[in-house]
N, C-alpha and C positions, 0 to 999 in steps of 0.2 A: 504494500500500500504506500509506504513512504520511501522505501528503498527502491529506486528504479534500476535494479541490477539485471544481469543477463537473463535470468529465468523469466522475467516478465515479458521478454521478447519471444519466448518459445511458443510455438503453436500448441505444443502439448500442454503447456501451463494454462493457456487460455481455455482449451477444451476441457482440461481437468477441472477448472473452475465451474464451467457449465455442468459438468458431470456431478460435482458436489451439490449444486443447486437442484439438479433433477432428482438426485437421490433423496435429498431432504423433502422435496415436494411429494414424491411418490410415497414415502414412509408416513406422511401425514394421513394417508388412507388406512394404514394398518390399525388394528384394534388396540385399545388402551393397554391391554395386558401384554402386548409386545413392546411397549415403550422401552423397557430395560433389557430386552433380549434382541430380537431380530432388528427392530428399528435402530437401536443404538449400534449394533454391529455393522449394519449397512452404512450408517452415517460415519462411523469411525473409519471404516475401510475406505470410503470415498474421500474423506478428508486426508487420509494417509496418502492417497494417490497424489493429490495436489501438493501436500507438504513435502513428500519425498522427491518430487520433481524439482521443487524450489531448492531444497537442501542439496540434492545431488548436483545441480548445476553450479553450486558454489564451491564444490570440492576441486582441489588442485589436480589430483591424479585422475587419470582416465578410469582406472580400476575402481576407484571410489565412486566416481560419477555413475559408472555402469551399474554398480551394486545398488545404489539408491534407486536408479531407474528400474532395476529388476524387482526391487521391493514394491515399487509403485505398480508394476505390471501384475505382481502377485495379488495386490489388493484389488485390482480391477477384476481379476478372476474370482476372488473371494466374493465381491459384490454380485457377480453373475451367478455364482452358486447359491448365494442367499436369496436372490430373486427367484430362482427355481423353487425354493422352499416356500417363499411367499405366494407364488402362483399356485403351488400344490395345496396350500392352506386356504386358497380363495381369498387372500387379502387384496389381490389385484388380478386383473386379467392381462392377457398378452396385449390387448389393445391399449390398456392403461400404461403399459410399459413401452409403447412404441417410441415415444420421444427419447426416453431414457436409454432404450436399446440402441438407438442410432448414435447417441453421444458416447455410450459405452464402447461401441465398436470403433468409433473415431479416436477416442483417447487410447484405446488398446493399440491401434495402428501407429499412432504418433509415438507412444512410449516404446513400442517395439522398434520403430525407426531409430530412436535415440540409442537403444541398446545395440542395435545392429551397426550403428555408426562407430561404436567402440569395438565391436567384434571384428569388423573388417579394417580397423585402424584408419577409418575415414573420419575426419573430424568435422564433417558437416552435420548440422542439426536440423530437425524438423521444426 
């Protein structure tokens, strides 16, 4: 917000921010008894994506940056798995998840691109 550092220019960072907002929005539909279980888990994992992209981009070594991006990607997969359960429990429908699903796929692709940039020793970023 106040520090205009490199991470704020990353497409993955911008999309991750949308992802967090979409996750918060969809979890408002969940029943109250899920407030401290599934709702919180989805929100924490989504926030982890955003924060790990930011923190990873600030690291000096490529190995450290890549590791934070890998953690971010793992959190995206965690949200996806949690949404499977939410749909199974009828907390939301596939139609309800349409917007979030698109953002999830976009952020997954961007973060994977960041990881691959360090895997192939190519220093370009998405």
